[in-house]
Structure formats: structure tokens, C-alpha cells
C-alpha positions as CSV (number, residue, x, y, z in Angstrom):
1,X,0.1,0.0,0.0
2,X,2.9,2.2,0.9
3,X,4.5,1.5,-2.5
4,X,1.2,2.2,-4.2
5,X,0.8,5.4,-2.3
6,X,4.3,6.6,-3.4
7,X,3.6,5.6,-6.9
8,X,0.5,7.8,-7.0
9,X,2.2,10.7,-5.3
10,X,5.1,10.5,-7.8
11,X,2.6,10.2,-10.7
12,X,0.7,13.3,-9.4
13,X,4.1,15.2,-9.2
14,X,5.0,14.1,-12.9
15,X,1.5,15.1,-14.0
16,X,1.9,18.5,-12.4
17,X,5.2,19.1,-13.8
18,X,4.2,18.0,-17.2
19,X,1.2,20.4,-17.0
20,X,3.5,23.4,-15.9
21,X,6.0,22.6,-18.7
22,X,3.3,22.5,-21.3
23,X,1.9,25.8,-19.8
24,X,5.2,27.6,-19.9
25,X,6.0,26.2,-23.5
26,X,2.7,27.5,-24.7
27,X,2.0,30.9,-26.4
28,X,0.5,33.8,-24.5
29,X,-2.6,33.5,-26.7
30,X,-3.0,29.9,-25.6
31,X,-2.6,30.9,-22.0
32,X,-5.0,33.6,-22.2
33,X,-7.6,31.4,-23.9
34,X,-7.3,28.7,-21.4
35,X,-7.5,31.1,-18.4
36,X,-10.6,32.5,-20.0
37,X,-12.1,29.1,-20.4
38,X,-11.2,28.2,-16.8
39,X,-12.9,31.4,-15.4
40,X,-16.0,30.9,-17.5
41,X,-16.3,27.3,-16.4
42,X,-16.0,25.9,-20.1
43,X,-13.4,23.5,-19.0
44,X,-12.1,21.8,-15.8
45,X,-9.5,19.4,-14.6
46,X,-11.4,16.3,-15.8
47,X,-11.1,17.4,-19.4
48,X,-7.4,18.2,-19.4
49,X,-5.9,16.8,-16.2
50,X,-2.2,17.4,-16.8
51,X,-2.4,20.7,-18.5
52,X,-5.1,22.3,-16.6
53,X,-3.7,21.2,-13.1
54,X,-0.2,22.6,-14.0
55,X,-1.8,25.8,-15.4
56,X,-4.1,26.0,-12.3
57,X,-1.3,25.7,-9.7
58,X,0.9,28.2,-11.8
59,X,-2.1,30.6,-12.0
60,X,-2.9,30.4,-8.3
61,X,0.7,31.0,-7.3
62,X,0.8,34.1,-9.4
63,X,-2.5,35.2,-7.8
64,X,-1.3,34.6,-4.3
65,X,1.8,36.8,-5.0
66,X,-0.4,39.6,-6.5
67,X,-2.9,39.3,-3.5
68,X,0.1,39.6,-1.2
69,X,1.4,42.8,-2.8
70,X,-2.1,44.3,-2.9
71,X,-2.8,43.3,0.7
72,X,0.3,45.1,1.9
73,X,-0.5,48.4,-0.1
74,X,-4.1,48.4,1.1
75,X,-3.3,47.9,4.6
76,X,-0.7,50.7,4.5
77,X,-3.4,53.1,3.2
78,X,-6.0,52.0,5.7
79,X,-4.1,51.2,8.9
80,X,-4.7,54.6,10.5
81,X,-8.4,54.9,9.5
82,X,-11.0,55.2,12.4
83,X,-12.2,51.9,13.5
84,X,-9.6,49.8,11.6
85,X,-9.8,46.0,12.6
86,X,-7.2,43.8,11.0
87,X,-9.2,40.6,11.2
88,X,-12.1,42.2,9.4
89,X,-9.7,43.9,6.8
90,X,-8.1,40.6,5.9
91,X,-11.3,38.7,5.6
92,X,-12.7,41.3,3.4
93,X,-9.7,41.6,1.2
94,X,-9.4,37.8,0.7
95,X,-13.1,37.5,-0.2
96,X,-13.0,40.5,-2.5
97,X,-9.8,39.3,-4.3
98,X,-11.2,35.8,-4.8
99,X,-14.5,37.2,-6.2
100,X,-12.8,39.8,-8.6
101,X,-10.5,37.1,-10.0
102,X,-13.0,34.2,-10.2
103,X,-11.0,31.9,-8.1
104,X,-14.0,29.9,-6.8
105,X,-13.9,27.4,-9.6
106,X,-10.6,25.8,-8.7
107,X,-10.5,22.4,-7.2
108,X,-10.4,22.8,-3.4
109,X,-7.0,20.9,-2.8
110,X,-5.2,22.9,-5.6
111,X,-6.7,26.1,-4.2
112,X,-5.7,25.4,-0.7
113,X,-2.1,24.3,-1.7
114,X,-1.3,27.1,-4.1
115,X,-3.4,30.1,-3.0
116,X,-4.6,29.4,0.6
117,X,-1.3,28.3,2.2
118,X,0.8,31.0,0.4
119,X,-1.6,33.9,1.2
120,X,-1.7,32.9,4.8
121,X,2.0,33.6,5.0
122,X,1.5,37.0,3.5
123,X,-1.3,37.7,5.9
124,X,0.9,36.7,8.8
125,X,3.6,39.1,7.6
126,X,1.1,41.9,7.3
127,X,-0.4,41.0,10.7
128,X,3.1,41.4,12.3
129,X,3.5,44.8,10.6
130,X,0.2,45.8,11.9
131,X,1.2,44.7,15.5
132,X,4.4,46.7,15.2
133,X,2.7,49.8,13.9
134,X,0.0,49.7,16.7
135,X,2.8,49.3,19.4
136,X,4.7,52.3,17.8
137,X,1.4,54.4,17.8
138,X,0.9,53.5,21.5
139,X,4.5,54.6,22.4
140,X,4.0,57.8,20.4
141,X,0.8,58.5,22.2
142,X,2.6,57.8,25.6
143,X,5.4,60.0,24.7
144,X,3.2,62.8,23.6
145,X,1.4,62.6,27.0
146,X,4.7,62.8,28.8
147,X,5.8,65.7,26.7
148,X,2.7,67.5,27.7
149,X,3.7,67.0,31.3
150,X,7.1,68.2,30.7
151,X,5.8,71.4,29.0
152,X,3.5,72.1,32.0
153,X,6.4,71.5,34.4
154,X,8.7,73.9,32.4
155,X,6.0,76.5,32.2
156,X,5.6,76.4,35.9
157,X,9.3,76.7,36.4
158,X,9.4,79.8,34.1
159,X,6.7,81.5,36.2
160,X,8.5,80.7,39.4
161,X,12.0,81.9,38.0
162,X,10.3,85.2,37.1
163,X,8.6,85.5,40.3
164,X,11.7,84.5,42.3
165,X,10.0,81.6,44.0
166,X,11.9,78.7,41.9
167,X,13.3,76.2,44.4
168,X,16.2,73.9,43.3
169,X,15.5,71.0,45.5
170,X,11.7,70.9,44.7
171,X,12.6,71.3,40.9
172,X,15.0,68.3,41.2
173,X,12.5,66.1,42.9
174,X,9.9,67.1,40.4
175,X,12.0,66.3,37.2
176,X,13.3,63.1,38.7
177,X,9.8,61.9,39.3
178,X,8.7,62.7,35.8
179,X,11.8,61.0,34.2
180,X,11.4,57.9,36.5
181,X,7.8,57.6,35.2
182,X,8.9,57.9,31.6
183,X,11.8,55.3,32.2
184,X,9.3,52.8,33.7
185,X,7.0,52.9,30.9
186,X,9.3,52.5,27.9
187,X,12.3,53.9,26.0
188,X,10.9,57.3,25.1
189,X,12.9,59.1,28.0
190,X,15.4,60.8,25.6
191,X,12.8,63.4,24.4
192,X,11.8,64.2,28.0
193,X,15.4,64.6,29.1
194,X,16.3,66.7,26.0
195,X,13.4,69.0,26.5
196,X,14.1,69.4,30.3
197,X,17.9,69.9,30.0
198,X,17.4,72.3,27.1
199,X,15.2,74.4,29.2
200,X,17.4,74.4,32.1
201,X,20.5,75.3,30.0
202,X,18.5,78.2,28.6
203,X,17.5,79.3,32.1
204,X,21.1,79.2,33.3
205,X,22.3,81.2,30.3
206,X,19.4,83.8,31.0
207,X,20.4,84.0,34.6
208,X,24.1,84.4,33.8
209,X,23.2,87.2,31.3
210,X,21.4,89.0,34.1
211,X,24.2,88.5,36.5
212,X,22.1,86.2,38.7
213,X,23.1,83.0,40.4
214,X,22.9,80.2,37.9
215,X,24.6,77.4,40.1
216,X,21.2,76.1,41.4
217,X,20.2,75.5,37.9
218,X,23.2,73.6,37.0
219,X,22.8,71.6,40.3
220,X,19.3,70.5,39.0
221,X,20.9,69.5,35.7
222,X,23.5,67.5,37.5
223,X,21.0,65.9,39.8
224,X,18.7,64.5,37.1
225,X,18.7,60.6,37.6
226,X,19.4,58.4,34.7
227,X,19.1,54.5,34.7
228,X,22.5,53.9,36.5
229,X,23.8,57.3,37.6
230,X,22.9,61.1,37.4
231,X,23.3,63.4,34.4
232,X,26.1,65.2,36.2
233,X,28.1,62.0,36.5
234,X,27.3,60.6,33.1
235,X,28.0,64.0,31.4
236,X,30.5,65.6,33.7
237,X,32.6,67.2,30.8
238,X,29.4,68.6,29.1
239,X,28.2,70.3,32.4
240,X,31.6,71.7,33.2
241,X,31.7,73.2,29.6
242,X,28.5,74.9,30.3
243,X,29.6,76.1,33.7
244,X,32.8,77.6,32.2
245,X,30.7,79.2,29.3
246,X,28.4,80.9,32.0
247,X,31.4,82.1,34.0
248,X,33.0,83.7,31.0
């Protein structure tokens, strides 16, 4: 029985290869004519087993590639639309493509082998991109939220500096609490640090220009906590260059 099964499988493979060979050796007119007959239901595998099966498999593989390219482009254009649902999107795209290209008339096993299995791999790849895109959007939204907090904090500092009520210890505690929150929630801390340090450097330069004491502001910069140290330790040379610039 195993021998017979192997023989059938080999015979099936030989038939398919013969059909594909015949397909690729045929003229474009013959290919177009046969494709039209298949789509119209004028012929089926029973009328021309070898030729049509080879043609069917080649045609479906081409369709699978075309579907995959089309799926990626349509996902890219729709991924940010309101209410976008990836599962519904894929189902609708697959059904629409099969209907538009008259793929319902192919034998089930051929269709599953050459179109179904290949398109599932394309869909899995697009699904992974969709997951990564949603993750990035979530990170950006979280980052925007934190930047809003940074902006509010800096506005408050600006008012306090103008009023002469700004407190170094309180400011250091406030910025470290915010930076810690950002660090705990992802890798978007750089923007928060850049905005905060940029503001503080500007405030120190303004204080120096007015002849006021800028050292408390530098001490806040130095005291900002990073993952394993403080900004003053990790960027000692940079802080010293700023201090020398302010003194000069």
C-alpha cells in the first residue's frame, strides 16, 4: 500500500510538472484562452488533467503573490483609519480578491495548496507589521502625553523663576519623578530629558546674562537621575563646559 501511495504521489508530481512545462511552453494567446475558459467554467481538470492542473497551480501561485502585494499596499493606506480592525480587513480583502478574480472554480485541494497556504504567510507578515505599527502608535501617544507633562512643568518653572520663587530641591525632585515615570513605561525618555535639560540650560544662560546666580540651575541638571547614575556624573565634561561658558 505504501508503495502504491508513493507511486500515486510520484505520478501526481509528474503530471503537475508536465502540465506546468506545457503551460510555460505555450504561447501567450493559448494561456489567455485557457485562463478565460477556466474562469468561464468551460473546461475543468477532468477534461485536461495534466495541462489544466499545471496551469491552475501556476495561475494560483501568481494570484497569491499579487494578492500579497495588494494586501500590503491596502493595509498601508487603511491602517490609520478610524475603527480599523485587522481581522475584518483581511477577511474582506481575501473574499474580494477571490471574487474579482473568479477563483471559486478551482479544485479545493489545488486552491488550498497554491493560494490558501501562500496567502496565509503573506497575511501573517502583514499582521506582524500591523502589530508593530500599533505598538509604535501606543508609544508615540504615551510620549506625547509625557511631553505635555514636561511642557506644563517647564511653564511652571518659568513662572517661578520670573517671580523669584523657584526652588532647586523641589525642581530636582519634580523632574526626577517625571523622568522615572517615563523610564518605567518605555524607551521614550530621551525626548523628556532633552526638553528638560534644554530648558534648564537656557534658564542658566539667561540667569548668567542678568548677573544672577545660575549655580542652582546647574545643580538641578547634575541631579537628574538616569538609569544607573545622574546626568552630572554621566555628562560631567558637558556640564563643566556649560559652567565655564556661564562664568565667562
